C-alpha positions, 0 to 999 in steps of 0.5 A, a space after each residue: 426654562 433654564 431653571 427647570 433642570 436645577 429646580 428638578 435636581 433640587 427637588 430630587 435631592 430633597 426627596 432623597 435627603 430623608 432616606 440618607 438621614 435614616 440610613 445615617 441614623 440607623 448606622 449610629 443606632 448600631 452603636 450599642 453593638 460596637 460599644 459592647 464589642 469595644 469592651 469585649 476587645 479591651 477585656 481580651 487584651 487586658 486578660 491576655 497581656 496580664 499573663 505575661 506583661 510583668 514577666 516579659 516587660 515590667 520586671 523582665 530578667 533580661 531588659 527588653 528593647 526600648 521599642 517594645 515599651 513604645 509598642 506597648 504604649 501605642 498598642 494599648 493607646 489604640 485600644 483606648 482610642 477605639 473604646 473612647 470613640 465607641 463610647 462617644 457614639 453610644 453617648 450621642 456625642 457624635 460631633 466629639 467622635 468626629 472631631 477626634 477621628 482624624 487624630 485617632 486615624 493618624 495615631 493608628 497609622 503609627 502602628 505599622 512602622 512601630 509594629 514591624 520595627 518591634 517584631 524585628 527587634 524582638 526577633 533579634 533579641 530572642 535569638 541573641 539571648 537564646 530565648 528562641 531558636 533561629 528557625 522559630 524567630 525567622 518563621 514567626 515574623 510572618 504573623 506580626 507582618 500579616 497583622 500589621 499589613 492587614 490592620 493598616 489596610 483596613 484602617 486606610 479603608 475606614 479612613 476612606 469611608 469615614 463619611 459612611 458611618 455604616 462601613 466606617 464603623 465596621 472597618 474600624 471594628 475589623 481593624 481592631 480585632 486584627 490586633 488581638 491575636 497576640 492577646 489571645 495567644 497569651 490566654 491560659 491553657 484552659 482556653 487554648 482553642 481560642 489562641 491566635 487567629 481562632 480568637 480573632 475570627 470569633 470576634 469577627 464572627 460576632 460582627 457577622 452574626 449581629 448584622 444577620 440578626 439586626 439587618 438580615 444581611 452581612 454588610 459589604 464591609 465584611 464581604 470585601 474585607 474578610 476574604 483577603 484577611 482570612 487568606 492572609 491568616 492562612 498564609 501567615 500560619 503556613 509560613 510559620 508552621 511549614 517554614 519554607 526555606 525561602 521564607 527562612 532565608 528572608 528572615 535571616 536577612 532581616 534578623 540574622 
């Protein structure tokens, strides 16, 4: 009699196993969308930074702080990691994808300290060399701060849900989209409408549309992640454009 509960539990687990396998299989079959999205993001980043990379970094008239080089290496490195991981999934190399996953997440975690340090260094650099006025430089800190905070938060959520491919992949997609604001800001004037967060949100909208078309509903990863992200964008742009005195005072403590 004592073995009956355990036998029943085993049979119940066996009954649910095909459902679990189908769910995971369906998540991995979504790979083609995230594979294409990774290439779109890479194209946006390459196109945006191609406009200013030579003038502002490689052959700058005034040498930029060294941390900007580190930031560029880590930033482009992350785009490479994201593209590689989605390519592995699309190629069916899921085991390789998972093997590289922990290293990729640790690499992504370096973006927060490096991104914040770079924004502070460049703010001080721009003021010192009179490339930007003090008010602009202090107010602008809101944008990179916002991007780094929400990127890190979404990355942490993706790490937490790494055993749920459906949620993990969407969270990684969201996190990487959040890094494209600077690239959109550098695109030519002819597509000015996509500058800053409008371009980022367009990428995120692609994920929502795909879910609606493919699955008939928006995944919970978007439902929970996007409202605070959009709120952060609004707040960051308000701090940058309205420049309240308390935010400028805070910026003065950070970059002078």
